[in-house]
All heavy atoms as a GROMACS GRO file, in nm:
protein
  543
    1LYS      N    1  -3.839   0.743  -4.017
    1LYS     CA    2  -3.756   0.664  -3.914
    1LYS      C    3  -3.730   0.756  -3.797
    1LYS      O    4  -3.686   0.870  -3.816
    1LYS     CB    5  -3.634   0.620  -3.986
    1LYS     CG    6  -3.576   0.500  -3.926
    1LYS     CD    7  -3.466   0.436  -4.013
    1LYS     CE    8  -3.433   0.302  -3.958
    1LYS     NZ    9  -3.330   0.223  -4.028
    2HIS      N   10  -3.762   0.700  -3.682
    2HIS     CA   11  -3.746   0.780  -3.550
    2HIS      C   12  -3.622   0.731  -3.481
    2HIS      O   13  -3.594   0.613  -3.473
    2HIS     CB   14  -3.871   0.779  -3.467
    2HIS     CG   15  -3.994   0.817  -3.538
    2HIS    ND1   16  -4.017   0.954  -3.574
    2HIS    CD2   17  -4.103   0.746  -3.584
    2HIS    CE1   18  -4.129   0.965  -3.641
    2HIS    NE2   19  -4.182   0.833  -3.649
    3GLU      N   20  -3.558   0.825  -3.415
    3GLU     CA   21  -3.438   0.799  -3.337
    3GLU      C   22  -3.473   0.828  -3.183
    3GLU      O   23  -3.518   0.931  -3.150
    3GLU     CB   24  -3.322   0.884  -3.378
    3GLU     CG   25  -3.196   0.845  -3.314
    3GLU     CD   26  -3.071   0.928  -3.368
    3GLU    OE1   27  -3.093   1.015  -3.465
    3GLU    OE2   28  -2.965   0.930  -3.308
    4PHE      N   29  -3.448   0.714  -3.100
    4PHE     CA   30  -3.472   0.736  -2.952
    4PHE      C   31  -3.343   0.702  -2.880
    4PHE      O   32  -3.265   0.624  -2.919
    4PHE     CB   33  -3.583   0.635  -2.912
    4PHE     CG   34  -3.717   0.661  -2.965
    4PHE    CD1   35  -3.754   0.611  -3.093
    4PHE    CD2   36  -3.808   0.746  -2.899
    4PHE    CE1   37  -3.886   0.634  -3.146
    4PHE    CE2   38  -3.935   0.772  -2.954
    4PHE     CZ   39  -3.970   0.714  -3.075
    5PHE      N   40  -3.337   0.770  -2.757
    5PHE     CA   41  -3.227   0.731  -2.672
    5PHE      C   42  -3.293   0.647  -2.563
    5PHE      O   43  -3.399   0.682  -2.516
    5PHE     CB   44  -3.168   0.855  -2.600
    5PHE     CG   45  -3.088   0.828  -2.481
    5PHE    CD1   46  -2.950   0.792  -2.503
    5PHE    CD2   47  -3.140   0.822  -2.354
    5PHE    CE1   48  -2.869   0.763  -2.390
    5PHE    CE2   49  -3.061   0.790  -2.246
    5PHE     CZ   50  -2.928   0.758  -2.260
    6VAL      N   51  -3.230   0.538  -2.536
    6VAL     CA   52  -3.275   0.441  -2.428
    6VAL      C   53  -3.167   0.403  -2.342
    6VAL      O   54  -3.066   0.357  -2.400
    6VAL     CB   55  -3.350   0.321  -2.488
    6VAL    CG1   56  -3.405   0.219  -2.371
    6VAL    CG2   57  -3.466   0.350  -2.582
    7ASP      N   58  -3.168   0.429  -2.219
    7ASP     CA   59  -3.057   0.392  -2.127
    7ASP      C   60  -3.038   0.245  -2.107
    7ASP      O   61  -3.070   0.191  -2.006
    7ASP     CB   62  -3.084   0.471  -1.991
    7ASP     CG   63  -2.950   0.468  -1.912
    7ASP    OD1   64  -2.843   0.450  -1.964
    7ASP    OD2   65  -2.966   0.491  -1.787
    8MET      N   66  -2.974   0.182  -2.207
    8MET     CA   67  -2.955   0.050  -2.214
    8MET      C   68  -2.804   0.018  -2.176
    8MET      O   69  -2.715   0.081  -2.229
    8MET     CB   70  -2.965  -0.021  -2.353
    8MET     CG   71  -3.113   0.001  -2.405
    8MET     SD   72  -3.130  -0.058  -2.570
    8MET     CE   73  -3.037   0.064  -2.664
    9THR      N   74  -2.773  -0.085  -2.091
    9THR     CA   75  -2.632  -0.107  -2.046
    9THR      C   76  -2.592  -0.250  -2.085
    9THR      O   77  -2.471  -0.273  -2.077
    9THR     CB   78  -2.625  -0.089  -1.895
    9THR    OG1   79  -2.722  -0.172  -1.837
    9THR    CG2   80  -2.643   0.057  -1.852
   10CYS      N   81  -2.675  -0.338  -2.126
   10CYS     CA   82  -2.641  -0.472  -2.148
   10CYS      C   83  -2.737  -0.538  -2.246
   10CYS      O   84  -2.842  -0.483  -2.288
   10CYS     CB   85  -2.636  -0.548  -2.030
   10CYS     SG   86  -2.804  -0.559  -1.950
   11GLU      N   87  -2.707  -0.660  -2.286
   11GLU     CA   88  -2.796  -0.746  -2.373
   11GLU      C   89  -2.932  -0.755  -2.318
   11GLU      O   90  -3.033  -0.752  -2.389
   11GLU     CB   91  -2.746  -0.883  -2.396
   11GLU     CG   92  -2.636  -0.902  -2.490
   11GLU     CD   93  -2.674  -0.860  -2.631
   11GLU    OE1   94  -2.775  -0.905  -2.683
   11GLU    OE2   95  -2.614  -0.764  -2.695
   12GLY      N   96  -2.947  -0.765  -2.181
   12GLY     CA   97  -3.077  -0.788  -2.115
   12GLY      C   98  -3.164  -0.666  -2.151
   12GLY      O   99  -3.286  -0.676  -2.170
   13CYS      N  100  -3.102  -0.549  -2.150
   13CYS     CA  101  -3.177  -0.416  -2.174
   13CYS      C  102  -3.225  -0.414  -2.319
   13CYS      O  103  -3.346  -0.386  -2.346
   13CYS     CB  104  -3.080  -0.292  -2.154
   13CYS     SG  105  -3.018  -0.284  -1.993
   14SER      N  106  -3.140  -0.454  -2.407
   14SER     CA  107  -3.184  -0.439  -2.555
   14SER      C  108  -3.286  -0.555  -2.585
   14SER      O  109  -3.372  -0.545  -2.663
   14SER     CB  110  -3.066  -0.457  -2.649
   14SER     OG  111  -2.997  -0.586  -2.638
   15ASN      N  112  -3.278  -0.676  -2.508
   15ASN     CA  113  -3.379  -0.779  -2.516
   15ASN      C  114  -3.516  -0.716  -2.472
   15ASN      O  115  -3.618  -0.759  -2.531
   15ASN     CB  116  -3.339  -0.893  -2.448
   15ASN     CG  117  -3.225  -0.969  -2.508
   15ASN    OD1  118  -3.192  -0.957  -2.623
   15ASN    ND2  119  -3.160  -1.060  -2.428
   16ALA      N  120  -3.513  -0.646  -2.369
   16ALA     CA  121  -3.638  -0.583  -2.312
   16ALA      C  122  -3.708  -0.498  -2.415
   16ALA      O  123  -3.818  -0.495  -2.439
   16ALA     CB  124  -3.610  -0.509  -2.176
   17VAL      N  125  -3.616  -0.414  -2.478
   17VAL     CA  126  -3.660  -0.321  -2.586
   17VAL      C  127  -3.728  -0.407  -2.699
   17VAL      O  128  -3.838  -0.376  -2.750
   17VAL     CB  129  -3.549  -0.237  -2.637
   17VAL    CG1  130  -3.586  -0.157  -2.768
   17VAL    CG2  131  -3.503  -0.135  -2.529
   18THR      N  132  -3.655  -0.508  -2.747
   18THR     CA  133  -3.699  -0.595  -2.852
   18THR      C  134  -3.839  -0.659  -2.809
   18THR      O  135  -3.929  -0.655  -2.893
   18THR     CB  136  -3.604  -0.709  -2.873
   18THR    OG1  137  -3.477  -0.652  -2.910
   18THR    CG2  138  -3.650  -0.807  -2.988
   19ARG      N  139  -3.854  -0.698  -2.683
   19ARG     CA  140  -3.972  -0.758  -2.641
   19ARG      C  141  -4.098  -0.669  -2.653
   19ARG      O  142  -4.202  -0.701  -2.700
   19ARG     CB  143  -3.956  -0.810  -2.498
   19ARG     CG  144  -4.021  -0.951  -2.471
   19ARG     CD  145  -3.990  -1.016  -2.333
   19ARG     NE  146  -3.939  -0.918  -2.232
   19ARG     CZ  147  -3.806  -0.921  -2.195
   19ARG    NH1  148  -3.722  -1.005  -2.242
   19ARG    NH2  149  -3.776  -0.842  -2.093
   20VAL      N  150  -4.083  -0.545  -2.591
   20VAL     CA  151  -4.190  -0.450  -2.596
   20VAL      C  152  -4.229  -0.407  -2.738
   20VAL      O  153  -4.345  -0.386  -2.764
   20VAL     CB  154  -4.169  -0.325  -2.500
   20VAL    CG1  155  -4.159  -0.369  -2.355
   20VAL    CG2  156  -4.049  -0.240  -2.541
   21LEU      N  157  -4.133  -0.391  -2.820
   21LEU     CA  158  -4.156  -0.342  -2.952
   21LEU      C  159  -4.218  -0.453  -3.032
   21LEU      O  160  -4.320  -0.425  -3.112
   21LEU     CB  161  -4.030  -0.296  -3.024
   21LEU     CG  162  -3.970  -0.165  -2.978
   21LEU    CD1  163  -3.843  -0.126  -3.034
   21LEU    CD2  164  -4.071  -0.041  -3.000
   22HIS      N  165  -4.180  -0.579  -3.018
   22HIS     CA  166  -4.258  -0.686  -3.076
   22HIS      C  167  -4.408  -0.704  -3.040
   22HIS      O  168  -4.482  -0.733  -3.118
   22HIS     CB  169  -4.187  -0.826  -3.052
   22HIS     CG  170  -4.074  -0.854  -3.150
   22HIS    ND1  171  -4.080  -0.843  -3.285
   22HIS    CD2  172  -3.939  -0.882  -3.127
   22HIS    CE1  173  -3.963  -0.868  -3.340
   22HIS    NE2  174  -3.881  -0.895  -3.252
   23ARG      N  175  -4.427  -0.674  -2.905
   23ARG     CA  176  -4.551  -0.684  -2.854
   23ARG      C  177  -4.646  -0.574  -2.914
   23ARG      O  178  -4.767  -0.596  -2.940
   23ARG     CB  179  -4.552  -0.671  -2.700
   23ARG     CG  180  -4.682  -0.728  -2.632
   23ARG     CD  181  -4.673  -0.719  -2.479
   23ARG     NE  182  -4.555  -0.816  -2.442
   23ARG     CZ  183  -4.475  -0.780  -2.329
   23ARG    NH1  184  -4.492  -0.672  -2.262
   23ARG    NH2  185  -4.378  -0.865  -2.294
   24LEU      N  186  -4.583  -0.451  -2.931
   24LEU     CA  187  -4.649  -0.341  -3.001
   24LEU      C  188  -4.697  -0.388  -3.142
   24LEU      O  189  -4.813  -0.360  -3.187
   24LEU     CB  190  -4.570  -0.221  -3.000
   24LEU     CG  191  -4.642  -0.092  -3.054
   24LEU    CD1  192  -4.761  -0.041  -2.988
   24LEU    CD2  193  -4.530   0.024  -3.058
   25GLY      N  194  -4.607  -0.438  -3.210
   25GLY     CA  195  -4.626  -0.490  -3.354
   25GLY      C  196  -4.624  -0.368  -3.454
   25GLY      O  197  -4.642  -0.251  -3.405
   26GLY      N  198  -4.608  -0.404  -3.573
   26GLY     CA  199  -4.611  -0.298  -3.687
   26GLY      C  200  -4.484  -0.214  -3.678
   26GLY      O  201  -4.493  -0.097  -3.710
   27VAL      N  202  -4.375  -0.263  -3.622
   27VAL     CA  203  -4.253  -0.176  -3.615
   27VAL      C  204  -4.138  -0.250  -3.674
   27VAL      O  205  -4.127  -0.374  -3.659
   27VAL     CB  206  -4.219  -0.140  -3.470
   27VAL    CG1  207  -4.326  -0.044  -3.411
   27VAL    CG2  208  -4.204  -0.263  -3.393
   28GLN      N  209  -4.048  -0.179  -3.744
   28GLN     CA  210  -3.920  -0.229  -3.777
   28GLN      C  211  -3.822  -0.147  -3.703
   28GLN      O  212  -3.830  -0.025  -3.690
   28GLN     CB  213  -3.892  -0.210  -3.919
   28GLN     CG  214  -3.978  -0.310  -4.009
   28GLN     CD  215  -3.938  -0.281  -4.156
   28GLN    OE1  216  -3.953  -0.171  -4.209
   28GLN    NE2  217  -3.898  -0.383  -4.221
   29PHE      N  218  -3.712  -0.211  -3.642
   29PHE     CA  219  -3.626  -0.136  -3.562
   29PHE      C  220  -3.484  -0.191  -3.561
   29PHE      O  221  -3.464  -0.306  -3.587
   29PHE     CB  222  -3.680  -0.117  -3.417
   29PHE     CG  223  -3.697  -0.264  -3.349
   29PHE    CD1  224  -3.595  -0.316  -3.270
   29PHE    CD2  225  -3.815  -0.332  -3.359
   29PHE    CE1  226  -3.609  -0.438  -3.214
   29PHE    CE2  227  -3.838  -0.451  -3.304
   29PHE     CZ  228  -3.730  -0.513  -3.226
   30ASP      N  229  -3.386  -0.104  -3.530
   30ASP     CA  230  -3.256  -0.145  -3.505
   30ASP      C  231  -3.208  -0.083  -3.363
   30ASP      O  232  -3.246   0.016  -3.338
   30ASP     CB  233  -3.168  -0.075  -3.613
   30ASP     CG  234  -3.188  -0.132  -3.736
   30ASP    OD1  235  -3.173  -0.262  -3.768
   30ASP    OD2  236  -3.213  -0.044  -3.842
   31ILE      N  237  -3.134  -0.164  -3.295
   31ILE     CA  238  -3.089  -0.127  -3.168
   31ILE      C  239  -2.937  -0.113  -3.174
   31ILE      O  240  -2.868  -0.202  -3.222
   31ILE     CB  241  -3.126  -0.233  -3.050
   31ILE    CG1  242  -3.278  -0.244  -3.053
   31ILE    CG2  243  -3.057  -0.192  -2.921
   31ILE    CD1  244  -3.320  -0.353  -2.945
   32ASP      N  245  -2.889   0.004  -3.131
   32ASP     CA  246  -2.744   0.042  -3.134
   32ASP      C  247  -2.709   0.042  -2.981
   32ASP      O  248  -2.710   0.152  -2.918
   32ASP     CB  249  -2.718   0.170  -3.202
   32ASP     CG  250  -2.578   0.214  -3.196
   32ASP    OD1  251  -2.506   0.151  -3.136
   32ASP    OD2  252  -2.552   0.316  -3.261
   33LEU      N  253  -2.674  -0.068  -2.922
   33LEU     CA  254  -2.646  -0.084  -2.785
   33LEU      C  255  -2.535   0.006  -2.736
   33LEU      O  256  -2.554   0.077  -2.630
   33LEU     CB  257  -2.626  -0.224  -2.740
   33LEU     CG  258  -2.616  -0.262  -2.597
   33LEU    CD1  259  -2.737  -0.212  -2.512
   33LEU    CD2  260  -2.602  -0.408  -2.576
   34PRO      N  261  -2.422   0.001  -2.798
   34PRO     CA  262  -2.310   0.090  -2.745
   34PRO      C  263  -2.344   0.240  -2.741
   34PRO      O  264  -2.289   0.312  -2.649
   34PRO     CB  265  -2.200   0.068  -2.865
   34PRO     CG  266  -2.236  -0.062  -2.926
   34PRO     CD  267  -2.384  -0.073  -2.920
   35ASN      N  268  -2.423   0.286  -2.831
   35ASN     CA  269  -2.466   0.423  -2.834
   35ASN      C  270  -2.602   0.455  -2.758
   35ASN      O  271  -2.652   0.570  -2.760
   35ASN     CB  272  -2.461   0.491  -2.968
   35ASN     CG  273  -2.321   0.479  -3.027
   35ASN    OD1  274  -2.232   0.527  -2.958
   35ASN    ND2  275  -2.305   0.434  -3.151
   36LYS      N  276  -2.659   0.349  -2.708
   36LYS     CA  277  -2.792   0.357  -2.640
   36LYS      C  278  -2.900   0.428  -2.726
   36LYS      O  279  -2.974   0.504  -2.682
   36LYS     CB  280  -2.777   0.432  -2.510
   36LYS     CG  281  -2.669   0.373  -2.425
   36LYS     CD  282  -2.658   0.446  -2.284
   36LYS     CE  283  -2.560   0.374  -2.191
   36LYS     NZ  284  -2.568   0.423  -2.060
   37LYS      N  285  -2.904   0.386  -2.850
   37LYS     CA  286  -2.996   0.436  -2.948
   37LYS      C  287  -3.088   0.321  -3.000
   37LYS      O  288  -3.040   0.208  -3.019
   37LYS     CB  289  -2.931   0.500  -3.072
   37LYS     CG  290  -2.827   0.614  -3.035
   37LYS     CD  291  -2.889   0.752  -3.058
   37LYS     CE  292  -2.802   0.863  -3.003
   37LYS     NZ  293  -2.696   0.891  -3.107
   38VAL      N  294  -3.212   0.361  -3.034
   38VAL     CA  295  -3.311   0.270  -3.093
   38VAL      C  296  -3.364   0.344  -3.217
   38VAL      O  297  -3.420   0.463  -3.195
   38VAL     CB  298  -3.417   0.227  -3.000
   38VAL    CG1  299  -3.517   0.123  -3.075
   38VAL    CG2  300  -3.361   0.155  -2.882
   39TYR      N  301  -3.354   0.287  -3.331
   39TYR     CA  302  -3.407   0.350  -3.453
   39TYR      C  303  -3.532   0.265  -3.487
   39TYR      O  304  -3.529   0.144  -3.496
   39TYR     CB  305  -3.308   0.337  -3.569
   39TYR     CG  306  -3.177   0.405  -3.538
   39TYR    CD1  307  -3.072   0.336  -3.500
   39TYR    CD2  308  -3.166   0.543  -3.527
   39TYR    CE1  309  -2.942   0.389  -3.472
   39TYR    CE2  310  -3.046   0.601  -3.498
   39TYR     CZ  311  -2.937   0.528  -3.470
   39TYR     OH  312  -2.818   0.583  -3.434
   40ILE      N  313  -3.643   0.341  -3.502
   40ILE     CA  314  -3.771   0.272  -3.528
   40ILE      C  315  -3.844   0.323  -3.643
   40ILE      O  316  -3.845   0.455  -3.670
   40ILE     CB  317  -3.868   0.289  -3.409
   40ILE    CG1  318  -3.800   0.235  -3.275
   40ILE    CG2  319  -4.004   0.207  -3.434
   40ILE    CD1  320  -3.880   0.262  -3.151
   41GLU      N  321  -3.893   0.233  -3.728
   41GLU     CA  322  -3.967   0.274  -3.853
   41GLU      C  323  -4.105   0.218  -3.828
   41GLU      O  324  -4.110   0.097  -3.787
   41GLU     CB  325  -3.915   0.215  -3.975
   41GLU     CG  326  -3.920   0.293  -4.097
   41GLU     CD  327  -3.844   0.246  -4.205
   41GLU    OE1  328  -3.722   0.209  -4.191
   41GLU    OE2  329  -3.895   0.233  -4.322
   42SER      N  330  -4.217   0.299  -3.822
   42SER     CA  331  -4.338   0.249  -3.782
   42SER      C  332  -4.462   0.347  -3.819
   42SER      O  333  -4.432   0.465  -3.843
   42SER     CB  334  -4.340   0.235  -3.625
   42SER     OG  335  -4.471   0.211  -3.581
   43GLU      N  336  -4.572   0.284  -3.820
   43GLU     CA  337  -4.685   0.374  -3.840
   43GLU      C  338  -4.743   0.432  -3.720
   43GLU      O  339  -4.822   0.531  -3.718
   43GLU     CB  340  -4.800   0.293  -3.913
   43GLU     CG  341  -4.776   0.224  -4.043
   43GLU     CD  342  -4.745   0.330  -4.155
   43GLU    OE1  343  -4.835   0.430  -4.164
   43GLU    OE2  344  -4.647   0.331  -4.216
   44HIS      N  345  -4.695   0.386  -3.604
   44HIS     CA  346  -4.735   0.431  -3.474
   44HIS      C  347  -4.682   0.582  -3.451
   44HIS      O  348  -4.568   0.614  -3.514
   44HIS     CB  349  -4.691   0.355  -3.358
   44HIS     CG  350  -4.748   0.216  -3.367
   44HIS    ND1  351  -4.873   0.183  -3.326
   44HIS    CD2  352  -4.693   0.088  -3.406
   44HIS    CE1  353  -4.901   0.055  -3.343
   44HIS    NE2  354  -4.792   0.004  -3.379
   45ASN      N  355  -4.748   0.665  -3.375
   45ASN     CA  356  -4.691   0.802  -3.352
   45ASN      C  357  -4.578   0.792  -3.254
   45ASN      O  358  -4.565   0.691  -3.179
   45ASN     CB  359  -4.806   0.897  -3.317
   45ASN     CG  360  -4.874   0.868  -3.187
   45ASN    OD1  361  -4.814   0.814  -3.094
   45ASN    ND2  362  -4.994   0.902  -3.178
   46VAL      N  363  -4.508   0.903  -3.237
   46VAL     CA  364  -4.397   0.904  -3.148
   46VAL      C  365  -4.432   0.884  -3.011
   46VAL      O  366  -4.358   0.814  -2.936
   46VAL     CB  367  -4.321   1.053  -3.166
   46VAL    CG1  368  -4.213   1.068  -3.062
   46VAL    CG2  369  -4.260   1.061  -3.309
   47ASP      N  370  -4.542   0.944  -2.962
   47ASP     CA  371  -4.581   0.918  -2.819
   47ASP      C  372  -4.605   0.774  -2.787
   47ASP      O  373  -4.558   0.725  -2.678
   47ASP     CB  374  -4.721   1.004  -2.799
   47ASP     CG  375  -4.690   1.148  -2.807
   47ASP    OD1  376  -4.576   1.194  -2.780
   47ASP    OD2  377  -4.785   1.219  -2.835
   48THR      N  378  -4.673   0.705  -2.881
   48THR     CA  379  -4.696   0.562  -2.843
   48THR      C  380  -4.566   0.482  -2.848
   48THR      O  381  -4.534   0.405  -2.767
   48THR     CB  382  -4.782   0.500  -2.975
   48THR    OG1  383  -4.899   0.578  -2.982
   48THR    CG2  384  -4.805   0.354  -2.958
   49LEU      N  385  -4.469   0.517  -2.940
   49LEU     CA  386  -4.340   0.453  -2.938
   49LEU      C  387  -4.261   0.481  -2.807
   49LEU      O  388  -4.202   0.395  -2.745
   49LEU     CB  389  -4.259   0.491  -3.058
   49LEU     CG  390  -4.319   0.454  -3.199
   49LEU    CD1  391  -4.241   0.514  -3.302
   49LEU    CD2  392  -4.319   0.299  -3.216
   50LEU      N  393  -4.270   0.601  -2.770
   50LEU     CA  394  -4.197   0.646  -2.642
   50LEU      C  395  -4.251   0.579  -2.531
   50LEU      O  396  -4.181   0.530  -2.439
   50LEU     CB  397  -4.194   0.804  -2.628
   50LEU     CG  398  -4.105   0.858  -2.528
   50LEU    CD1  399  -3.960   0.809  -2.543
   50LEU    CD2  400  -4.112   1.000  -2.518
   51GLU      N  401  -4.383   0.580  -2.519
   51GLU     CA  402  -4.452   0.508  -2.400
   51GLU      C  403  -4.412   0.359  -2.405
   51GLU      O  404  -4.388   0.306  -2.296
   51GLU     CB  405  -4.605   0.515  -2.420
   51GLU     CG  406  -4.652   0.649  -2.366
   51GLU     CD  407  -4.603   0.705  -2.238
   51GLU    OE1  408  -4.616   0.626  -2.138
   51GLU    OE2  409  -4.552   0.808  -2.225
   52THR      N  410  -4.408   0.300  -2.516
   52THR     CA  411  -4.375   0.158  -2.527
   52THR      C  412  -4.230   0.136  -2.478
   52THR      O  413  -4.208   0.042  -2.403
   52THR     CB  414  -4.393   0.109  -2.678
   52THR    OG1  415  -4.531   0.131  -2.716
   52THR    CG2  416  -4.361  -0.039  -2.690
   53LEU      N  417  -4.136   0.222  -2.521
   53LEU     CA  418  -4.002   0.208  -2.476
   53LEU      C  419  -3.987   0.226  -2.325
   53LEU      O  420  -3.894   0.153  -2.266
   53LEU     CB  421  -3.907   0.302  -2.554
   53LEU     CG  422  -3.889   0.281  -2.700
   53LEU    CD1  423  -3.816   0.394  -2.771
   53LEU    CD2  424  -3.801   0.154  -2.719
   54LYS      N  425  -4.069   0.300  -2.274
   54LYS     CA  426  -4.068   0.338  -2.126
   54LYS      C  427  -4.109   0.214  -2.048
   54LYS      O  428  -4.073   0.200  -1.932
   54LYS     CB  429  -4.142   0.460  -2.101
   54LYS     CG  430  -4.072   0.591  -2.132
   54LYS     CD  431  -4.149   0.716  -2.092
   54LYS     CE  432  -4.062   0.841  -2.123
   54LYS     NZ  433  -4.138   0.962  -2.106
   55LYS      N  434  -4.184   0.125  -2.123
   55LYS     CA  435  -4.231   0.011  -2.050
   55LYS      C  436  -4.120  -0.084  -2.007
   55LYS      O  437  -4.138  -0.172  -1.929
   55LYS     CB  438  -4.333  -0.070  -2.127
   55LYS     CG  439  -4.460  -0.004  -2.139
   55LYS     CD  440  -4.561  -0.090  -2.228
   55LYS     CE  441  -4.693  -0.011  -2.250
   55LYS     NZ  442  -4.778  -0.069  -2.358
   56THR      N  443  -4.000  -0.060  -2.060
   56THR     CA  444  -3.879  -0.149  -2.021
   56THR      C  445  -3.831  -0.111  -1.892
   56THR      O  446  -3.751  -0.177  -1.833
   56THR     CB  447  -3.772  -0.122  -2.133
   56THR    OG1  448  -3.727   0.014  -2.130
   56THR    CG2  449  -3.812  -0.170  -2.262
   57GLY      N  450  -3.869   0.008  -1.836
   57GLY     CA  451  -3.830   0.056  -1.711
   57GLY      C  452  -3.699   0.148  -1.719
   57GLY      O  453  -3.652   0.186  -1.624
   58LYS      N  454  -3.652   0.153  -1.845
   58LYS     CA  455  -3.536   0.239  -1.866
   58LYS      C  456  -3.575   0.376  -1.903
   58LYS      O  457  -3.694   0.397  -1.948
   58LYS     CB  458  -3.452   0.189  -1.983
   58LYS     CG  459  -3.418   0.039  -1.986
   58LYS     CD  460  -3.311   0.015  -1.882
   58LYS     CE  461  -3.294  -0.123  -1.854
   58LYS     NZ  462  -3.231  -0.147  -1.722
   59SER      N  463  -3.497   0.475  -1.881
   59SER     CA  464  -3.524   0.607  -1.915
   59SER      C  465  -3.504   0.617  -2.067
   59SER      O  466  -3.418   0.557  -2.132
   59SER     CB  467  -3.438   0.712  -1.854
   59SER     OG  468  -3.306   0.712  -1.910
   60ALA      N  469  -3.606   0.669  -2.146
   60ALA     CA  470  -3.611   0.689  -2.279
   60ALA      C  471  -3.655   0.836  -2.326
   60ALA      O  472  -3.729   0.893  -2.261
   60ALA     CB  473  -3.715   0.588  -2.339
   61SER      N  474  -3.588   0.865  -2.440
   61SER     CA  475  -3.632   1.005  -2.483
   61SER      C  476  -3.630   1.007  -2.642
   61SER      O  477  -3.560   0.923  -2.711
   61SER     CB  478  -3.544   1.121  -2.438
   61SER     OG  479  -3.407   1.083  -2.460
   62TYR      N  480  -3.702   1.088  -2.696
   62TYR     CA  481  -3.707   1.103  -2.851
   62TYR      C  482  -3.600   1.200  -2.889
   62TYR      O  483  -3.596   1.311  -2.838
   62TYR     CB  484  -3.852   1.153  -2.880
   62TYR     CG  485  -3.871   1.165  -3.036
   62TYR    CD1  486  -3.852   1.055  -3.126
   62TYR    CD2  487  -3.918   1.283  -3.090
   62TYR    CE1  488  -3.871   1.064  -3.254
   62TYR    CE2  489  -3.938   1.300  -3.229
   62TYR     CZ  490  -3.913   1.190  -3.306
   62TYR     OH  491  -3.935   1.197  -3.446
   63LEU      N  492  -3.525   1.152  -2.987
   63LEU     CA  493  -3.420   1.238  -3.030
   63LEU      C  494  -3.447   1.306  -3.170
   63LEU      O  495  -3.389   1.402  -3.202
   63LEU     CB  496  -3.285   1.160  -3.062
   63LEU     CG  497  -3.235   1.088  -2.934
   63LEU    CD1  498  -3.116   0.992  -2.961
   63LEU    CD2  499  -3.190   1.200  -2.830
   64GLY      N  500  -3.548   1.253  -3.237
   64GLY     CA  501  -3.593   1.318  -3.362
   64GLY      C  502  -3.598   1.234  -3.480
   64GLY      O  503  -3.573   1.105  -3.468
   65GLU      N  504  -3.633   1.285  -3.591
   65GLU     CA  505  -3.635   1.212  -3.726
   65GLU      C  506  -3.491   1.174  -3.760
   65GLU      O  507  -3.411   1.254  -3.758
   65GLU     CB  508  -3.696   1.299  -3.831
   65GLU     CG  509  -3.845   1.328  -3.813
   65GLU     CD  510  -3.932   1.211  -3.858
   65GLU    OE1  511  -3.886   1.144  -3.960
   65GLU    OE2  512  -4.040   1.215  -3.806
   66LYS      N  513  -3.480   1.046  -3.817
   66LYS     CA  514  -3.348   1.008  -3.855
   66LYS      C  515  -3.356   1.014  -4.016
   66LYS      O  516  -3.445   0.952  -4.076
   66LYS     CB  517  -3.308   0.866  -3.821
   66LYS     CG  518  -3.198   0.804  -3.882
   66LYS     CD  519  -3.077   0.813  -3.774
   66LYS     CE  520  -2.944   0.748  -3.824
   66LYS     NZ  521  -2.862   0.824  -3.896
   67SER      N  522  -3.271   1.089  -4.074
   67SER     CA  523  -3.266   1.091  -4.217
   67SER      C  524  -3.221   0.957  -4.282
   67SER      O  525  -3.120   0.901  -4.224
   67SER     CB  526  -3.182   1.201  -4.276
   67SER     OG  527  -3.052   1.186  -4.228
   68VAL      N  528  -3.298   0.912  -4.371
   68VAL     CA  529  -3.263   0.769  -4.435
   68VAL      C  530  -3.158   0.806  -4.535
   68VAL      O  531  -3.176   0.886  -4.630
   68VAL     CB  532  -3.392   0.711  -4.498
   68VAL    CG1  533  -3.361   0.583  -4.559
   68VAL    CG2  534  -3.502   0.700  -4.390
   69GLN      N  535  -3.046   0.727  -4.523
   69GLN     CA  536  -2.942   0.760  -4.628
   69GLN      C  537  -2.920   0.647  -4.722
   69GLN      O  538  -2.962   0.527  -4.700
   69GLN     CB  539  -2.801   0.759  -4.546
   69GLN     CG  540  -2.799   0.887  -4.457
   69GLN     CD  541  -2.689   0.878  -4.351
   69GLN    OE1  542  -2.628   0.772  -4.331
   69GLN    NE2  543  -2.662   0.989  -4.281
   0.00000   0.00000   0.00000
């Protein structure tokens, strides 16, 4: 499970993230809007996921592996 920072400020931002990830396919994700985090579980590599998140026009960065609890 990967953790990304995405500069989201509103529902519209999180909807954009949802849209690009659905288009990519093969991903399960959770969006934490207040903390501007997106958690993604996917077979895609990190570079692909990051490029996809950047398609929203928001600044995005990879924070690392999220330990599954």
